[in-house]
KEKE-3310 file (N, C-alpha, C; in steps of 0.2 Angstrom, whole numbers, plus 5000, padded with zeros to 4 digits):
npx = (5375:5382:5384:5395:5404:5408:5419:5431:5432:5432:5445:5453:5452:5457:5470:5474:5473:5482:5494:5495:5498:5511:5527:5542:5553:5551:5551:5563:5572:5570:5576:5577:5578:5578:5576:5572:5566:5556:5551:5552:5557:5572:5578:5576:5563:5548:5536:5519:5505:5494:5486:5469:5459:5452:5464:5477:5489:5504:5516:5530:5541:5555:5565:5578:5586:5604:5613:5602:5591:5578:5562:5558:5548:5534:5528:5512:5510:5517:5532:5543:5559:5569:5585:5589:5599:5613:5616:5608:5606:5598:5590:5585:5574:5570:5579:5591:5598:5606:5606:5614:5610:5613:5615:5606:5602:5590:5578:5569:5557:5553:5539:5527:5537:5547:5557:5570:5577:5593:5603:5619:5633:5628:5613:5599:5589:5575:5564:5549:5538:5522:5512:5497:5481:5466:5464:5473:5487:5503:5514:5517)
npy = (4536:4544:4562:4565:4555:4556:4566:4560:4549:4556:4563:4552:4546:4557:4557:4545:4546:4557:4550:4542:4552:4556:4553:4547:4544:4551:4564:4566:4569:4582:4598:4613:4630:4646:4660:4673:4682:4694:4709:4721:4733:4733:4745:4746:4751:4748:4736:4740:4736:4726:4728:4733:4722:4708:4696:4694:4685:4687:4681:4685:4683:4692:4699:4709:4719:4721:4736:4744:4756:4756:4765:4777:4771:4765:4753:4748:4738:4725:4716:4704:4700:4688:4685:4678:4678:4688:4705:4718:4735:4744:4759:4772:4785:4796:4795:4792:4781:4765:4749:4734:4719:4702:4687:4673:4680:4687:4700:4712:4722:4740:4749:4760:4770:4779:4772:4763:4751:4747:4740:4732:4728:4715:4706:4705:4693:4690:4683:4689:4691:4697:4702:4707:4714:4712:4723:4733:4740:4732:4740:4758)
npz = (5403:5417:5419:5427:5425:5412:5410:5415:5406:5393:5395:5396:5383:5375:5380:5375:5361:5359:5361:5350:5341:5343:5338:5342:5335:5322:5327:5332:5322:5319:5318:5327:5327:5334:5325:5326:5339:5346:5354:5350:5337:5326:5329:5342:5346:5354:5350:5351:5349:5339:5323:5324:5319:5310:5309:5297:5289:5280:5269:5260:5247:5242:5229:5227:5216:5214:5220:5223:5229:5239:5239:5252:5265:5276:5288:5294:5303:5313:5307:5300:5293:5284:5278:5264:5254:5250:5256:5266:5269:5281:5283:5294:5292:5301:5313:5308:5310:5306:5300:5296:5288:5284:5274:5281:5292:5303:5304:5315:5309:5307:5314:5308:5307:5296:5284:5274:5262:5256:5244:5241:5231:5227:5223:5233:5242:5251:5264:5269:5283:5288:5300:5299:5294:5285:5271:5276:5270:5266:5265:5265)
capx = (5381:5381:5389:5401:5408:5411:5425:5437:5432:5435:5452:5457:5452:5461:5477:5476:5473:5488:5499:5496:5501:5518:5532:5548:5558:5551:5552:5570:5576:5568:5580:5573:5582:5574:5579:5571:5560:5557:5545:5554:5560:5579:5581:5574:5557:5544:5529:5514:5499:5493:5480:5462:5454:5453:5471:5479:5496:5507:5523:5532:5548:5557:5571:5580:5593:5610:5614:5595:5589:5571:5559:5556:5541:5533:5523:5507:5510:5524:5534:5550:5562:5574:5589:5591:5605:5615:5616:5604:5607:5591:5591:5579:5574:5570:5584:5597:5601:5608:5607:5615:5608:5616:5612:5606:5600:5583:5577:5562:5556:5550:5532:5526:5544:5549:5564:5571:5583:5598:5607:5626:5635:5625:5606:5596:5583:5573:5557:5546:5532:5518:5506:5493:5474:5464:5463:5479:5493:5509:5519:5514)
capy = (4537:4550:4567:4565:4550:4558:4569:4555:4546:4560:4564:4545:4546:4562:4555:4539:4549:4560:4545:4540:4557:4557:4547:4550:4543:4556:4570:4566:4572:4589:4603:4619:4636:4652:4665:4680:4683:4701:4713:4728:4733:4733:4751:4746:4754:4743:4735:4742:4733:4724:4732:4731:4719:4701:4695:4692:4684:4688:4680:4687:4682:4698:4699:4716:4719:4725:4743:4747:4760:4756:4771:4778:4768:4763:4748:4749:4732:4721:4711:4702:4698:4683:4686:4671:4679:4695:4710:4723:4740:4747:4766:4775:4792:4800:4795:4791:4774:4761:4742:4729:4712:4698:4680:4669:4684:4689:4707:4714:4728:4745:4750:4767:4774:4779:4768:4760:4746:4748:4734:4733:4725:4709:4707:4702:4689:4689:4681:4694:4689:4702:4701:4712:4713:4713:4730:4737:4739:4730:4746:4764)
capz = (5408:5421:5417:5431:5422:5405:5410:5415:5400:5388:5397:5394:5376:5373:5381:5370:5354:5358:5361:5343:5337:5344:5336:5344:5329:5317:5329:5334:5317:5318:5321:5329:5329:5334:5321:5329:5344:5348:5356:5348:5330:5326:5332:5349:5347:5356:5347:5356:5347:5332:5320:5327:5314:5309:5307:5290:5289:5273:5268:5254:5245:5238:5226:5226:5212:5216:5219:5223:5235:5239:5242:5259:5266:5283:5289:5299:5307:5314:5302:5301:5287:5285:5272:5260:5251:5250:5262:5265:5274:5282:5286:5297:5290:5306:5317:5304:5312:5301:5302:5291:5289:5279:5273:5287:5298:5303:5307:5316:5305:5310:5313:5308:5306:5289:5283:5267:5262:5251:5242:5238:5224:5226:5224:5240:5242:5258:5265:5274:5286:5290:5304:5298:5294:5278:5270:5278:5265:5269:5266:5263)
cpx = (5380:5386:5395:5406:5411:5417:5431:5437:5435:5443:5456:5457:5457:5468:5479:5477:5480:5494:5501:5499:5508:5522:5539:5554:5557:5553:5560:5574:5575:5573:5576:5578:5578:5578:5578:5565:5561:5551:5547:5557:5568:5582:5578:5567:5552:5538:5524:5507:5499:5487:5474:5457:5456:5461:5472:5486:5498:5514:5525:5540:5550:5564:5573:5586:5598:5610:5607:5594:5581:5568:5558:5549:5540:5528:5519:5507:5517:5525:5541:5553:5568:5578:5591:5598:5607:5615:5612:5605:5600:5593:5584:5579:5574:5576:5591:5601:5601:5609:5608:5613:5610:5613:5612:5603:5593:5583:5570:5561:5553:5543:5531:5532:5546:5557:5565:5577:5587:5603:5614:5627:5632:5617:5604:5590:5581:5565:5554:5539:5529:5513:5501:5485:5472:5462:5469:5485:5499:5514:5515:5520)
cpy = (4543:4555:4567:4560:4552:4562:4565:4551:4550:4561:4558:4545:4551:4560:4549:4542:4553:4556:4543:4546:4559:4551:4550:4549:4548:4563:4571:4569:4579:4593:4610:4625:4642:4657:4672:4679:4690:4705:4721:4727:4733:4739:4752:4749:4748:4742:4736:4738:4731:4728:4729:4728:4712:4700:4692:4691:4684:4686:4681:4685:4688:4697:4706:4716:4723:4732:4747:4750:4760:4763:4771:4775:4767:4757:4749:4743:4729:4716:4710:4699:4693:4684:4679:4672:4687:4699:4716:4729:4744:4754:4769:4783:4797:4801:4794:4785:4770:4754:4738:4722:4708:4691:4676:4673:4686:4696:4709:4721:4733:4746:4757:4772:4773:4776:4766:4755:4748:4742:4736:4730:4718:4710:4703:4699:4688:4686:4686:4692:4695:4700:4707:4710:4715:4720:4735:4735:4737:4735:4752:4769)
cpz = (5411:5419:5420:5429:5416:5405:5411:5409:5394:5389:5395:5387:5373:5374:5376:5363:5354:5358:5354:5339:5338:5342:5337:5339:5324:5320:5331:5329:5316:5322:5322:5331:5328:5330:5323:5333:5347:5349:5354:5341:5331:5329:5339:5351:5348:5352:5352:5355:5340:5329:5323:5322:5314:5307:5300:5290:5281:5274:5261:5253:5240:5235:5224:5222:5216:5215:5218:5229:5234:5241:5249:5260:5274:5283:5295:5304:5308:5309:5303:5294:5288:5278:5270:5257:5250:5256:5261:5271:5275:5286:5289:5295:5295:5311:5314:5306:5306:5304:5296:5292:5283:5279:5280:5293:5297:5306:5309:5313:5309:5309:5313:5309:5299:5288:5275:5267:5256:5250:5240:5232:5222:5227:5231:5239:5249:5258:5271:5277:5289:5294:5304:5298:5287:5277:5272:5273:5269:5270:5263:5261)
residu = (MET:LYS:PRO:SER:MET:LEU:THR:PRO:LEU:PHE:THR:ALA:LEU:ILE:ALA:LEU:ALA:LEU:GLN:GLY:CYS:SER:ASN:SER:ALA:SER:THR:ALA:ALA:ILE:GLU:ARG:LYS:VAL:LEU:LEU:GLN:SER:SER:ALA:SER:TRP:ASP:SER:THR:PRO:TYR:THR:HIS:TYR:PRO:TYR:ALA:GLU:PRO:GLN:LEU:SER:VAL:LEU:LYS:LEU:LYS:ILE:PRO:ALA:ASN:THR:GLN:LEU:PRO:TRP:HIS:ARG:HIS:ALA:MET:PRO:ASN:ALA:ALA:TYR:VAL:LEU:SER:GLY:GLU:LEU:THR:ILE:GLU:SER:LYS:GLU:SER:GLY:GLN:VAL:ARG:ARG:VAL:LYS:GLN:GLY:GLU:ALA:VAL:ALA:GLU:MET:VAL:ASN:ILE:THR:HIS:ARG:GLY:VAL:THR:GLY:GLU:GLU:PRO:VAL:GLU:LEU:ILE:VAL:PHE:TYR:ALA:GLY:SER:GLU:GLY:ILE:PRO:LEU:SER:GLU)
# end
């Protein structure tokens, strides 16, 4: 077969294969809600870049007891948290800004800015997603 005939043939085969992959009955039941989409952290500091290394994604489930003050820390990479239960107050050490996030809310975390989380009368459970690289600690 001539090379010029291969492109239309491959295009037709890919189209047929993709038709078999879509099932409108099963995708109709899927609900999609964007919880967070941001190019800046909660204090409006823009994210400038990712670490310069092979990507490594991490997803953590954290349970923080009631009346807990986490130590001051910072993250070297962008990350985001989704609160499963409770309410967390986030404080910036440098600016003094405060942000409260509660159950069902997502927050874009600070990068290279010292901050901490403080829980109230209830424990907090959250999922945190980190877009980092191997060898870079999730927090310092």
